[in-house]
C-alpha positions in Angstrom: 29.9 -9.1 -24.9 30.3 -7.6 -21.5 31.1 -3.9 -21.3 34.2 -3.0 -19.3 35.4 0.5 -18.5 33.9 3.8 -19.5 31.9 6.1 -17.3 30.7 4.7 -13.9 27.0 3.8 -13.7 24.7 3.6 -10.7 26.2 1.7 -7.7 25.2 -1.9 -7.2 24.1 -2.6 -3.7 24.5 -6.0 -1.9 22.0 -5.9 0.9 18.8 -7.9 1.1 15.4 -6.8 -0.3 13.5 -7.8 2.8 11.1 -10.0 0.8 13.8 -12.2 -0.5 11.6 -15.3 -0.7 8.9 -13.6 -2.7 8.4 -13.2 -6.5 9.5 -9.7 -7.4 7.2 -8.1 -10.0 6.8 -4.6 -11.5 3.9 -3.2 -9.3 1.5 -4.1 -6.6 -1.5 -4.6 -8.8 0.5 -7.0 -11.0 1.4 -8.9 -7.8 -2.4 -9.7 -7.9 -2.2 -10.5 -11.6 0.6 -13.0 -10.8 -1.8 -14.7 -8.3 -4.7 -14.7 -10.7 -2.6 -16.6 -13.2 -0.8 -18.9 -10.8 -3.8 -19.8 -8.7 -6.2 -19.8 -11.7 -8.6 -17.4 -10.0 -12.0 -17.2 -11.8 -14.1 -15.4 -9.2 -13.1 -12.9 -6.4 -14.9 -11.0 -3.6 -13.4 -7.6 -3.1 -14.2 -5.0 -0.4 -16.1 -1.9 -1.5 -13.4 0.1 0.4 -10.7 -0.3 -2.4 -9.5 1.7 -5.3 -11.0 0.8 -8.7 -7.6 -0.3 -10.1 -7.9 -3.7 -8.4 -11.4 -4.2 -9.8 -10.2 -3.1 -13.2 -7.3 -5.5 -13.1 -9.5 -8.4 -12.2 -11.9 -7.7 -15.0 -8.9 -7.3 -17.4 -7.9 -10.9 -16.6 -11.5 -12.1 -17.0 -12.1 -12.6 -13.2 -15.8 -12.3 -12.1 -16.0 -9.7 -9.4 -18.4 -9.2 -6.5 -18.1 -7.1 -3.3 -18.5 -7.0 0.4 -18.8 -4.3 3.1 -16.3 -3.7 5.9 -17.3 -2.7 9.4 -15.9 0.1 11.5 -13.0 -2.1 12.6 -11.9 -2.6 8.9 -12.9 -6.2 9.0 -15.6 -7.9 6.8 -18.9 -6.7 8.2 -20.6 -10.0 8.2 -20.1 -13.7 7.4 -19.5 -14.1 3.7 -20.8 -17.1 1.7 -18.3 -17.9 -1.1 -19.0 -19.9 -4.2 -17.0 -23.1 -4.5 -14.5 -21.5 -6.9 -14.6 -18.0 -5.4 -11.7 -16.2 -3.6 -11.9 -13.7 -0.7 -9.7 -10.6 -1.0 -8.7 -9.3 2.5 -7.1 -5.9 2.7 -4.9 -5.3 5.8 -5.8 -1.6 6.2 -3.1 0.4 7.9 -1.5 -2.8 9.2 -4.4 -3.4 11.6 -4.8 -7.1 10.9 -2.6 -9.6 12.7 -1.4 -12.7 11.1 -3.4 -14.7 13.6 -6.5 -13.0 12.3 -5.5 -13.6 8.7 -4.9 -17.2 9.5 -8.4 -17.4 11.0 -9.8 -16.1 7.7 -7.8 -18.7 5.9 -9.2 -21.4 8.2 -12.7 -20.2 7.7 -12.8 -19.4 3.9 -9.8 -21.4 2.6 -9.3 -19.4 -0.6 -8.2 -16.0 0.5 -5.7 -13.4 -0.8 -4.1 -11.0 1.7 -3.3 -7.5 0.5 -0.4 -6.2 2.6 0.1 -3.1 0.5 -0.2 -1.0 3.7 1.8 -3.4 5.8 5.1 -3.9 4.0 7.1 -5.3 7.0 4.5 -7.9 8.0 5.5 -11.2 6.6 2.6 -13.3 5.2 0.5 -15.6 7.3 1.4 -19.3 6.8 0.0 -20.6 3.5 -1.8 -17.4 2.5 -1.1 -15.9 -0.9 -0.1 -12.3 -0.1 0.7 -9.2 -2.2 2.9 -6.1 -1.4 3.7 -2.9 -3.1 7.0 -0.9 -2.8 6.1 2.6 -3.9 4.0 3.3 -0.7 7.0 2.8 1.5 10.1 3.8 -0.5 11.3 6.3 -3.2 11.2 3.8 -6.0 9.3 4.1 -9.4 7.8 0.6 -9.4 7.9 -2.7 -7.7 5.8 -5.3 -5.9 6.2 -8.7 -4.2 4.0 -11.7 -4.1 4.1 -14.8 -1.9 2.4 -17.9 -3.4 3.0 -21.6 -3.1 2.1 -21.9 -6.8 4.6 -20.4 -9.2 4.2 -19.2 -12.8 5.4 -21.7 -15.4 6.5 -19.0 -17.8 9.5 -16.6 -17.7 8.4 -13.0 -17.2 10.0 -10.1 -19.2 12.0 -7.6 -17.1 10.7 -4.1 -16.5 12.9 -1.1 -17.0 12.4 2.1 -14.9 15.3 4.4 -15.6 12.9 6.7 -17.6 10.4 6.9 -14.8 12.6 7.8 -11.8 12.9 11.5 -12.7 10.2 12.7 -10.4 11.8 10.9 -7.4 15.2 12.4 -8.1 13.6 15.8 -8.7 11.8 15.9 -5.4 15.1 15.1 -3.6 16.5 18.4 -4.8 13.4 20.5 -5.2 9.8 20.6 -4.1 7.0 18.0 -4.4 4.8 20.3 -6.4 7.2 20.7 -9.2 7.1 16.9 -9.9 3.5 16.0 -8.8 2.2 15.5 -12.3 5.1 13.1 -13.1 4.3 11.2 -10.0 0.6 11.0 -10.9 1.4 10.0 -14.5 3.7 7.2 -13.2 0.7 5.9 -11.1 -1.5 5.9 -14.2 1.2 4.2 -16.3 0.7 0.9 -14.5 -3.0 0.7 -15.4 -2.0 -0.8 -18.8 1.2 -2.4 -17.9 1.4 -6.2 -18.3 2.9 -8.4 -15.6 6.7 -8.2 -15.6 9.7 -8.9 -13.3 10.7 -6.0 -11.1 13.1 -3.6 -12.8 16.8 -4.1 -12.1 17.0 -0.5 -10.9 14.2 -0.8 -8.3 15.6 -4.2 -7.0 19.0 -2.6 -6.6 17.6 0.4 -4.7 15.7 -2.0 -2.4 19.0 -3.6 -1.5 20.4 -0.2 -0.3 18.0 0.5 2.6 18.6 0.1 6.3 15.3 -1.7 7.1 15.9 -1.9 10.8 16.1 1.9 11.0 13.1 2.4 8.7 10.9 0.0 10.7 12.0 1.7 14.0 11.3 5.2 12.7 7.9 4.4 11.3 6.8 2.6 14.4 8.0 5.3 16.7 6.4 8.1 14.7 3.1 6.2 14.7 3.4 5.8 18.5 4.1 9.5 19.0 1.0 10.5 17.1 -1.2 7.8 18.8 -0.2 8.9 22.3 -1.6 12.3 21.6 -4.5 11.5 19.2 -6.0 8.3 20.6 -8.3 10.2 22.8 -9.9 12.0 19.8 -9.4 9.3 17.1 -12.6 7.5 16.5 -10.6 4.4 15.4 -9.4 1.7 17.8 -5.8 1.1 16.7 -2.9 -1.2 17.3 0.6 0.1 16.7 2.0 -1.9 13.7 5.7 -2.5 13.2 6.9 -0.3 10.3 3.6 1.5 10.0 2.3 2.8 6.7 0.5 6.0 7.9 -1.4 7.0 11.0 -5.2 7.0 10.2 -6.9 9.8 12.2 -10.6 9.6 11.8 -12.5 12.8 12.5 -16.1 13.6 11.7 -14.9 16.7 9.8 -11.8 15.0 8.4 -12.4 16.3 4.9 -12.4 19.9 6.1 -9.2 19.4 8.2 -7.5 17.7 5.2 -8.0 20.9 3.1 -6.5 23.1 5.9 -3.5 20.8 6.3 -2.8 20.9 2.6 -2.7 24.7 2.8 0.0 24.3 5.5 1.9 22.0 3.1 1.1 18.9 5.1 0.0 16.6 2.3 -2.6 14.1 3.4 -4.1 12.0 0.6 -7.6 10.8 0.1 -7.1 7.1 -0.2 -9.6 5.2 -2.3 -11.2 8.4 -3.6 -13.2 6.2 -6.0 -15.3 5.1 -3.1 -16.8 8.6 -2.9 -18.4 7.9 -6.3 -19.2 4.2 -5.9 -20.7 4.0 -2.4 -23.7 5.7 -0.7 -22.9 8.6 1.6 -24.4 6.7 4.6 -22.1 3.7 4.5 -18.9 3.2 6.4 -16.7 3.1 3.3 -17.9 6.6 2.2 -17.4 8.1 5.6 -13.9 6.5 6.0 -12.7 7.6 2.5 -13.9 11.2 3.2 -12.9 11.6 6.8 -9.9 9.5 7.6 -6.7 11.5 7.5 -3.7 9.3 6.7 -0.9 11.3 8.5 2.7 10.7 7.3 4.9 8.7 9.7 7.5 7.5 7.3 11.3 7.3 7.6 11.9 10.9 6.3 10.5 12.3 9.6 11.3 12.3 13.3 9.8 13.4 16.6 10.1 17.1 15.7 8.0 16.6 12.5 5.4 14.7 14.5 5.3 17.5 16.9 4.8 20.0 14.1 1.9 17.9 12.7 0.3 17.8 16.2 0.7 21.5 16.7 -0.8 22.2 13.3 -3.8 20.0 14.1 -4.3 21.9 17.3 -4.1 25.3 15.6 -6.7 24.2 13.0 -9.0 23.1 15.8 -8.9 19.4 14.9 -7.8 18.3 18.3 
């Protein structure tokens, strides 16, 4: 029986979710789980430059895993020879891969999966199974999307996230440090979570955003940083629409990261697992240690980018 009346709950929004045509699931790694089941993936080739959660998920679903190296341009370092039933996992690092390039990999290798976790606003290349995550771009506790021509034959249970949104609401009114542990615990939570539909709460929040403004702000912030930093950045970059973060690669990036954190500019170490799984002399180790992913998201504007640049100058980084 439908409830009518009583106290007013969270508002229901009516906008689109941007990825309206995709399957909405409970997290990015389970977007891959969706593809593993839908496409009957038995073997997969992953890049070394990747967090262990992807490898762990593949092994959880009985997928045989092997690896390949990337080059300094974030692309596969060499031609890869796939087994007849093997899939190639292509990560679109910092949105630096165009759909034309992804389509070329599709043409060459046929069985590829594109990981657009860092390129939320880039729609998939034609015919390429593609996964997305929401938490890297928005203040939501869960959520992922997956594009696939093959659909699951079973009905997925729905996730619920009202008990996991506290740290997001808390940071809105207080400081990040007070709720960091809750945020980290939420990340760990999904390691054991089965594949589910996206929670009703997260889907509703995704209908509330002004995506045009978000894309514009992220793109402009990236552009502002790149105008000043491209002369010192050891990476050759394109400016992606709705950028994830600005990757500044410095030889002493790890040292500068520590200094920035002391100034409350929080720059993560992405794929920190690589520091334990790869040799110090390889590109993946160097990138995990020394690339500084600078924030460019919709919370910030030109003054904030100016502050980041000024702080980098004061710390002797540029």
